[in-house]
All heavy atoms as an XYZ file, in Angstrom:
658
protein
N      85.229    110.618     86.983
C      85.919    111.406     87.999
C      85.195    112.744     88.136
O      84.930    113.406     87.146
C      87.372    111.610     87.589
C      88.147    112.583     88.431
S      88.712    112.030     90.037
C      89.859    110.769     89.615
N      84.915    113.115     89.368
C      84.285    114.408     89.663
C      85.408    115.428     89.873
O      85.985    115.535     90.947
C      83.407    114.282     90.906
C      82.623    115.543     91.204
O      82.941    116.597     90.624
O      81.698    115.466     92.024
N      85.731    116.165     88.802
C      86.865    117.088     88.832
C      86.643    118.250     89.782
O      87.591    118.756     90.391
C      87.174    117.583     87.422
C      87.651    116.464     86.548
C      86.926    115.816     85.586
C      88.924    115.826     86.585
N      87.683    114.820     85.020
C      88.922    114.803     85.619
C      90.070    116.006     87.339
C      90.003    113.983     85.390
C      91.166    115.177     87.111
C      91.126    114.181     86.148
N      85.402    118.673     89.934
C      85.109    119.760     90.859
C      85.366    119.321     92.300
O      85.944    120.058     93.092
C      83.664    120.220     90.688
C      83.342    121.454     91.496
C      81.941    121.974     91.215
O      81.167    121.332     90.515
N      81.629    123.122     91.767
N      84.961    118.095     92.624
C      85.216    117.561     93.961
C      86.709    117.370     94.189
O      87.222    117.644     95.278
C      84.464    116.241     94.152
C      84.623    115.567     95.508
C      84.149    116.487     96.630
C      83.858    114.252     95.522
N      87.421    116.913     93.171
C      88.871    116.755     93.276
C      89.531    118.095     93.574
O      90.372    118.200     94.474
C      89.434    116.167     91.979
C      90.950    116.026     91.943
C      91.369    114.766     92.685
C      91.458    116.017     90.536
N      89.138    119.138     92.831
C      89.717    120.471     93.045
C      89.367    121.016     94.424
O      90.224    121.599     95.105
C      89.232    121.431     91.956
N      88.136    120.811     94.854
C      87.722    121.273     96.176
C      88.504    120.558     97.278
O      88.987    121.190     98.227
C      86.217    121.050     96.370
C      85.664    121.410     97.747
C      85.805    122.899     97.999
C      84.215    120.970     97.852
N      88.663    119.253     97.140
C      89.415    118.483     98.133
C      90.875    118.917     98.176
O      91.447    119.129     99.247
C      89.325    116.975     97.821
O      87.953    116.598     97.774
C      90.041    116.155     98.870
N      91.478    119.058     96.993
C      92.872    119.502     96.933
C      93.042    120.853     97.605
O      93.929    121.048     98.446
C      93.355    119.583     95.481
C      94.735    120.171     95.360
C      95.853    119.373     95.532
C      94.916    121.520     95.113
C      97.129    119.909     95.455
C      96.182    122.071     95.028
C      97.287    121.263     95.198
N      92.182    121.804     97.262
C      92.281    123.154     97.821
C      92.095    123.146     99.330
O      92.866    123.788    100.060
C      91.231    124.079     97.161
O      91.429    124.049     95.746
C      91.345    125.492     97.662
N      91.103    122.404     99.797
C      90.825    122.350    101.236
C      92.004    121.774    102.006
O      92.461    122.338    102.996
C      89.561    121.518    101.503
O      88.474    122.084    100.773
C      89.229    121.488    102.978
N      92.515    120.629    101.541
C      93.628    119.978    102.250
C      94.890    120.818    102.126
O      95.640    120.978    103.099
C      93.847    118.539    101.726
C      95.107    117.930    102.308
C      92.638    117.671    102.058
N      95.142    121.387    100.954
C      96.338    122.203    100.758
C      96.359    123.387    101.717
O      97.355    123.651    102.388
C      96.415    122.686     99.309
C      97.655    123.479     99.008
C      98.862    122.834     98.796
C      97.619    124.858     98.940
C     100.014    123.554     98.527
C      98.753    125.594     98.666
C      99.961    124.937     98.459
N      95.245    124.103    101.792
C      95.175    125.260    102.684
C      95.277    124.827    104.144
O      95.947    125.485    104.945
C      93.884    126.062    102.415
C      93.975    126.741    101.052
C      93.631    127.099    103.506
C      92.693    127.381    100.579
N      94.645    123.710    104.492
C      94.688    123.239    105.875
C      96.093    122.813    106.289
O      96.473    122.939    107.451
C      93.713    122.075    106.060
N      96.871    122.317    105.345
C      98.199    121.800    105.675
C      99.285    122.865    105.713
O     100.343    122.637    106.284
C      98.601    120.706    104.675
C      97.785    119.441    104.796
C      97.943    118.754    106.137
O      99.061    118.711    106.679
O      96.935    118.279    106.663
N      99.032    124.031    105.102
C     100.070    125.068    105.093
C     100.286    125.581    106.512
O      99.358    126.050    107.164
C      99.677    126.223    104.149
C      99.762    125.761    102.712
C     100.570    127.440    104.368
C      99.379    126.800    101.695
N     101.509    125.469    106.979
C     101.868    125.994    108.290
C     101.443    125.145    109.472
O     101.576    125.571    110.612
N     100.953    123.937    109.234
C     100.576    123.109    110.382
C     101.807    122.383    110.929
O     102.911    122.499    110.408
C      99.429    122.154    110.023
C      99.883    120.951    109.209
O     100.975    121.003    108.633
O      99.130    119.972    109.160
N     101.590    121.619    111.981
C     102.720    120.969    112.655
C     103.459    119.972    111.770
O     104.676    119.855    111.851
C     102.229    120.279    113.933
C     101.826    121.261    115.010
C     101.356    120.549    116.251
C      99.936    120.100    116.004
N      99.271    119.518    117.154
N     102.735    119.272    110.905
C     103.412    118.298    110.042
C     104.320    119.005    109.029
O     105.413    118.516    108.728
C     102.405    117.388    109.335
O     101.537    118.134    108.521
N     103.887    120.150    108.526
C     104.742    120.878    107.594
C     105.962    121.441    108.316
O     107.076    121.397    107.794
C     103.979    122.006    106.914
C     104.818    122.661    105.825
C     104.118    123.806    105.151
O     103.339    124.507    105.769
N     104.406    124.008    103.878
N     105.770    121.949    109.522
C     106.909    122.465    110.294
C     107.888    121.340    110.635
O     109.107    121.536    110.591
C     106.414    123.162    111.559
C     105.543    124.408    111.310
C     105.013    124.952    112.633
C     106.312    125.462    110.550
N     107.369    120.157    110.941
C     108.239    119.007    111.211
C     109.012    118.625    109.950
O     110.210    118.316    110.020
C     107.411    117.829    111.711
N     108.353    118.655    108.789
C     109.028    118.333    107.534
C     110.116    119.361    107.228
O     111.198    119.002    106.754
C     108.022    118.265    106.390
N     109.837    120.628    107.514
C     110.849    121.668    107.309
C     112.059    121.411    108.204
O     113.208    121.478    107.757
C     110.252    123.069    107.581
C     109.261    123.429    106.485
C     111.345    124.125    107.694
C     108.425    124.666    106.795
N     111.799    121.101    109.462
C     112.897    120.840    110.397
C     113.701    119.610    109.984
O     114.936    119.626    110.006
C     112.340    120.657    111.814
N     112.995    118.550    109.609
C     113.696    117.339    109.183
C     114.462    117.557    107.885
O     115.601    117.114    107.740
C     112.709    116.182    109.018
C     112.165    115.565    110.297
C     111.025    114.608    109.979
C     113.272    114.832    111.032
N     113.817    118.232    106.935
C     114.471    118.489    105.649
C     115.696    119.370    105.779
O     116.683    119.192    105.057
N     115.653    120.295    106.716
C     116.787    121.195    106.906
C     117.916    120.605    107.717
O     119.030    121.121    107.712
N     117.649    119.506    108.404
C     118.679    118.930    109.275
C     119.262    117.637    108.726
O     119.954    116.923    109.447
C     118.096    118.676    110.673
O     117.096    117.676    110.596
N     118.991    117.334    107.478
C     119.506    116.095    106.901
C     120.148    116.367    105.550
O     119.921    117.407    104.938
C     118.372    115.054    106.731
O     118.919    113.840    106.238
C     117.309    115.548    105.771
N     120.928    115.424    105.118
C     121.539    115.530    103.796
C     120.698    114.787    102.755
O     121.112    114.672    101.610
C     122.949    114.958    103.841
C     123.816    115.683    104.844
C     125.221    115.867    104.342
O     125.624    115.289    103.357
N     125.967    116.709    105.035
N     119.546    114.288    103.185
C     118.689    113.518    102.294
C     117.259    114.073    102.333
O     116.331    113.402    102.793
C     118.694    112.040    102.684
C     120.065    111.452    102.715
N     120.769    111.147    101.564
C     120.881    111.146    103.747
C     121.947    110.660    101.897
N     122.043    110.649    103.219
N     117.055    115.298    101.839
C     115.713    115.886    101.884
C     114.689    115.120    101.044
O     113.500    115.154    101.328
C     115.907    117.309    101.354
C     117.189    117.267    100.596
C     118.026    116.205    101.241
N     115.166    114.392    100.038
C     114.243    113.607     99.227
C     113.567    112.517    100.062
O     112.383    112.234     99.890
C     114.991    112.974     98.055
C     114.129    112.861     96.819
C     114.861    112.274     95.658
N     115.968    113.148     95.259
C     116.799    112.880     94.294
N     116.679    111.778     93.611
N     117.758    113.713     93.987
N     114.310    111.930    100.990
C     113.739    110.915    101.882
C     112.674    111.533    102.776
O     111.627    110.921    103.031
C     114.832    110.265    102.725
N     112.912    112.756    103.239
C     111.930    113.461    104.057
C     110.674    113.735    103.222
O     109.551    113.548    103.683
C     112.508    114.784    104.626
C     111.446    115.581    105.340
C     113.682    114.487    105.549
N     110.867    114.151    101.974
C     109.735    114.417    101.091
C     108.885    113.162    100.902
O     107.666    113.188    101.090
C     110.223    114.927     99.730
C     109.135    114.999     98.696
C     108.201    116.021     98.728
C     109.037    114.033     97.710
C     107.192    116.085     97.784
C     108.027    114.084     96.767
C     107.098    115.112     96.798
N     109.517    112.061    100.524
C     108.751    110.835    100.273
C     108.115    110.291    101.551
O     107.002    109.765    101.529
C     109.622    109.780     99.591
C     109.895    110.100     98.145
C     111.177    110.346     97.711
C     108.858    110.191     97.234
C     111.424    110.656     96.380
C     109.096    110.504     95.903
C     110.388    110.734     95.472
N     108.801    110.433    102.686
C     108.208    110.021    103.962
C     106.988    110.865    104.307
O     105.963    110.343    104.757
N     107.085    112.171    104.067
C     105.958    113.075    104.339
C     104.773    112.756    103.427
O     103.624    112.725    103.869
C     106.369    114.530    104.118
O     107.385    114.893    105.007
N     105.054    112.527    102.149
C     103.995    112.200    101.195
C     103.305    110.895    101.595
O     102.075    110.801    101.605
C     104.558    112.118     99.755
C     103.552    111.498     98.804
C     104.974    113.496     99.272
N     104.102    109.890    101.941
C     103.532    108.600    102.331
C     102.665    108.732    103.580
O     101.577    108.150    103.664
C     104.650    107.580    102.566
N     103.130    109.524    104.549
C     102.357    109.707    105.781
C     101.036    110.420    105.500
O      99.985    110.029    106.029
C     103.184    110.504    106.793
N     101.062    111.465    104.670
C      99.830    112.188    104.340
C      98.867    111.296    103.557
O      97.662    111.317    103.792
C     100.144    113.462    103.561
C      98.946    114.354    103.242
C      98.207    114.783    104.507
C      99.385    115.581    102.468
N      99.397    110.505    102.641
C      98.550    109.574    101.889
C      97.886    108.556    102.814
O      96.691    108.276    102.694
C      99.364    108.844    100.821
C      99.666    109.636     99.562
C     100.654    108.883     98.674
C      98.401    109.923     98.785
N      98.653    108.003    103.740
C      98.098    107.010    104.661
C      97.050    107.639    105.572
O      95.961    107.090    105.751
C      99.212    106.366    105.491
C      98.761    105.314    106.499
C      98.081    104.145    105.787
C      99.940    104.820    107.308
N      97.365    108.794    106.132
C      96.406    109.466    107.019
C      95.128    109.841    106.272
O      94.021    109.654    106.787
C      97.050    110.711    107.636
N      95.276    110.340    105.049
C      94.100    110.689    104.248
C      93.296    109.450    103.878
O      92.059    109.472    103.895
C      94.522    111.431    102.977
O      95.120    112.657    103.310
N      93.985    108.373    103.539
C      93.300    107.118    103.196
C      92.470    106.606    104.362
O      91.324    106.190    104.181
C      94.307    106.049    102.779
O      94.991    106.438    101.623
N      93.045    106.652    105.548
C      92.311    106.210    106.738
C      91.078    107.078    106.940
O      89.984    106.574    107.209
C      93.227    106.229    107.986
C      94.290    105.139    107.868
C      92.414    106.060    109.264
C      95.387    105.238    108.905
N      91.232    108.391    106.790
C      90.092    109.300    106.945
C      89.004    109.055    105.920
O      87.820    109.017    106.254
N      89.398    108.861    104.672
C      88.411    108.627    103.610
C      87.708    107.291    103.820
O      86.477    107.196    103.705
C      89.090    108.680    102.222
C      88.156    108.181    101.138
C      89.554    110.099    101.922
N      88.464    106.250    104.137
C      87.847    104.932    104.352
C      86.927    104.940    105.569
O      85.813    104.403    105.516
C      88.929    103.864    104.505
C      89.735    103.571    103.239
C      90.877    102.613    103.544
C      88.852    103.025    102.133
N      87.380    105.569    106.651
C      86.533    105.655    107.851
C      85.284    106.479    107.554
O      84.180    106.103    107.952
C      87.317    106.268    109.015
N      85.453    107.586    106.828
C      84.304    108.412    106.466
C      83.319    107.662    105.597
O      82.103    107.782    105.756
N      83.839    106.864    104.672
C      82.971    106.070    103.814
C      82.177    105.037    104.588
O      80.991    104.819    104.334
N      82.829    104.410    105.560
C      82.144    103.407    106.389
C      81.093    104.064    107.287
O      79.980    103.576    107.408
C      83.151    102.637    107.245
C      84.019    101.684    106.461
C      83.210    100.589    105.786
O      82.300    100.000    106.424
O      83.474    100.326    104.599
N      81.476    105.163    107.913
C      80.547    105.855    108.813
C      79.362    106.400    108.031
O      78.219    106.347    108.499
C      81.277    106.979    109.582
C      82.282    106.366    110.555
C      80.292    107.868    110.320
C      83.224    107.370    111.196
N      79.616    106.890    106.810
C      78.533    107.422    105.979
C      77.548    106.329    105.576
O      76.420    106.627    105.188
C      79.099    108.096    104.739
N      77.971    105.067    105.693
C      77.088    103.964    105.363
C      75.930    103.809    106.337
O      74.883    103.280    105.980
N      76.102    104.271    107.578
C      75.020    104.124    108.553
C      74.619    105.435    109.225
O      73.685    105.464    110.014
C      75.338    103.054    109.607
C      76.583    103.307    110.406
C      76.534    104.047    111.573
C      77.806    102.795    110.005
C      77.669    104.280    112.316
C      78.947    103.003    110.753
C      78.876    103.753    111.900
N      75.299    106.533    108.917
C      74.902    107.843    109.429
C      74.534    108.745    108.262
O      75.235    108.770    107.250
C      76.051    108.504    110.202
C      76.302    108.052    111.621
C      77.495    108.814    112.199
C      75.099    108.238    112.497
N      73.460    109.499    108.392
C      73.110    110.438    107.319
C      74.192    111.505    107.147
O      74.890    111.872    108.091
C      71.808    111.077    107.814
C      71.310    110.216    108.908
C      72.478    109.493    109.471
N      74.313    112.021    105.931
C      75.330    113.024    105.619
C      75.207    114.248    106.506
O      76.213    114.800    106.959
C      75.225    113.440    104.143
O      75.319    112.267    103.336
C      76.318    114.394    103.748
N      73.981    114.680    106.787
C      73.775    115.861    107.635
C      74.346    115.649    109.032
O      74.941    116.547    109.619
C      72.288    116.192    107.719
C      71.939    117.466    107.043
C      70.519    117.847    107.281
C      70.364    119.177    106.597
N      69.054    119.624    106.432
N      74.152    114.457    109.590
C      74.680    114.153    110.923
C      76.202    114.156    110.890
O      76.861    114.699    111.781
C      74.130    112.799    111.435
C      74.819    112.378    112.721
C      72.628    112.867    111.621
N      76.777    113.560    109.844
C      78.227    113.512    109.701
C      78.816    114.915    109.587
O      79.802    115.245    110.251
C      78.566    112.685    108.464
C      79.927    112.023    108.401
C      80.182    111.168    109.616
C      80.025    111.190    107.141
N      78.199    115.764    108.767
C      78.665    117.158    108.636
C      78.491    117.918    109.952
O      79.342    118.717    110.329
C      77.908    117.867    107.516
C      78.320    117.415    106.133
C      77.550    118.175    105.067
C      77.975    117.762    103.682
N      77.262    118.484    102.628
N      77.402    117.650    110.660
C      77.179    118.288    111.953
C      78.238    117.896    112.965
O      78.722    118.734    113.736
N      78.605    116.608    112.967
C      79.656    116.143    113.882
C      80.989    116.804    113.558
O      81.723    117.225    114.462
C      79.781    114.618    113.802
C      78.615    113.883    114.415
S      78.606    112.098    114.084
C      80.221    111.594    114.588
N      81.299    116.934    112.263
C      82.544    117.593    111.859
C      82.528    119.062    112.272
O      83.513    119.580    112.809
C      82.743    117.459    110.352
N      81.405    119.738    112.036
C      81.286    121.147    112.408
C      81.418    121.331    113.913
O      82.101    122.245    114.389
C      79.950    121.703    111.924
N      80.781    120.463    114.672
C      80.873    120.532    116.124
C      82.308    120.302    116.600
O      82.803    121.010    117.480
C      79.927    119.502    116.762
C      79.866    119.492    118.281
C      79.349    120.825    118.805
C      78.981    118.352    118.760
N      82.976    119.338    115.974
C      84.374    119.076    116.326
C      85.260    120.279    116.080
O      86.089    120.656    116.920
N      85.088    120.917    114.915
C      85.872    122.117    114.614
C      85.529    123.257    115.559
O      86.402    124.015    115.981
C      85.671    122.546    113.163
C      86.516    121.766    112.186
C      85.921    120.913    111.283
C      87.895    121.896    112.181
C      86.686    120.190    110.379
C      88.677    121.172    111.285
C      88.060    120.325    110.385
N      84.254    123.394    115.916
C      83.844    124.455    116.841
C      84.471    124.244    118.218
O      84.954    125.193    118.842
C      82.319    124.499    116.951
N      84.474    123.007    118.674
C      85.091    122.699    119.979
C      86.578    123.028    119.938
O      87.117    123.626    120.879
C      84.843    121.218    120.365
C      85.710    120.795    121.530
C      83.372    120.988    120.680
N      87.255    122.655    118.851
C      88.682    122.970    118.734
C      88.913    124.484    118.700
O      89.859    124.985    119.321
C      89.258    122.335    117.473
C      89.424    120.823    117.516
C      89.846    120.296    116.145
C      90.444    120.407    118.562
N      88.053    125.217    117.994
C      88.202    126.671    117.922
C      88.036    127.314    119.298
O      88.833    128.166    119.697
C      87.181    127.245    116.934
N      87.016    126.894    120.038
C      86.784    127.450    121.372
C      87.957    127.097    122.285
O      88.433    127.936    123.057
C      85.447    126.936    121.955
C      85.322    127.274    123.430
C      84.280    127.522    121.175
N      88.441    125.880    122.165
C      89.565    125.455    123.011
C      90.821    126.273    122.700
O      91.598    126.607    123.600
C      89.836    123.973    122.809
C      90.868    123.447    123.741
C      90.701    121.980    123.997
N      91.604    121.584    125.038
C      92.645    120.799    124.858
N      92.886    120.287    123.682
N      93.430    120.493    125.869
N      91.043    126.580    121.426
C      92.200    127.398    121.062
C      92.072    128.824    121.582
O      93.067    129.463    121.941
C      92.366    127.427    119.541
C      92.953    126.176    118.904
C      92.857    126.263    117.388
C      94.385    125.988    119.330
N      90.857    129.347    121.629
C      90.649    130.717    122.070
C      90.571    130.834    123.597
O      90.746    131.915    124.140
C      89.362    131.275    121.448
C      89.407    131.458    119.945
C      88.024    131.850    119.419
C      90.436    132.495    119.549
N      90.255    129.735    124.269
C      90.103    129.755    125.718
C      91.469    129.972    126.373
O      92.408    129.263    126.072
C      89.523    128.420    126.174
C      88.791    128.540    127.485
C      89.305    128.305    128.705
C      87.431    128.898    127.678
N      88.363    128.505    129.660
C      87.192    128.861    129.050
C      86.406    129.253    126.816
C      85.948    129.177    129.598
C      85.182    129.551    127.345
C      84.963    129.508    128.727
N      91.575    130.946    127.280
C      92.885    131.184    127.911
C      93.274    130.034    128.843
O      92.444    129.491    129.567
C      92.669    132.474    128.702
C      91.191    132.587    128.872
C      90.548    131.855    127.731
N      94.529    129.667    128.750
C      95.035    128.607    129.624
C      95.415    129.187    130.979
O      95.884    130.297    131.085
C      96.244    127.936    128.984
C      95.881    127.162    127.740
C      97.068    126.408    127.185
O      97.936    125.990    127.974
O      97.107    126.243    125.961
N      95.203    128.401    131.997
C      95.546    128.874    133.349
C      96.802    128.247    133.848
O      97.254    127.239    133.500
C      94.402    128.544    134.294
C      93.150    129.299    133.918
C      91.979    128.922    134.794
O      92.186    128.576    135.959
O      90.856    128.981    134.294
């Protein structure tokens, strides 16, 4: 097990998830039900499934694309999202 990679992944995902829409939805659901444990386990299962799909897809794509190209595509995607967020809506 690569513990440094595990810590980096945990930190990255943890910081990315704080205050995002899924966390706000979990807060709303947890606050509006008498069964917050069900909301917790549903949220955990959804994050696990979404992460699993991302890791498996990334592993498959990395099989035929060089790592530099994959990182470049991710960087470009984030840059496009950043510009779109900053662009004023009409």
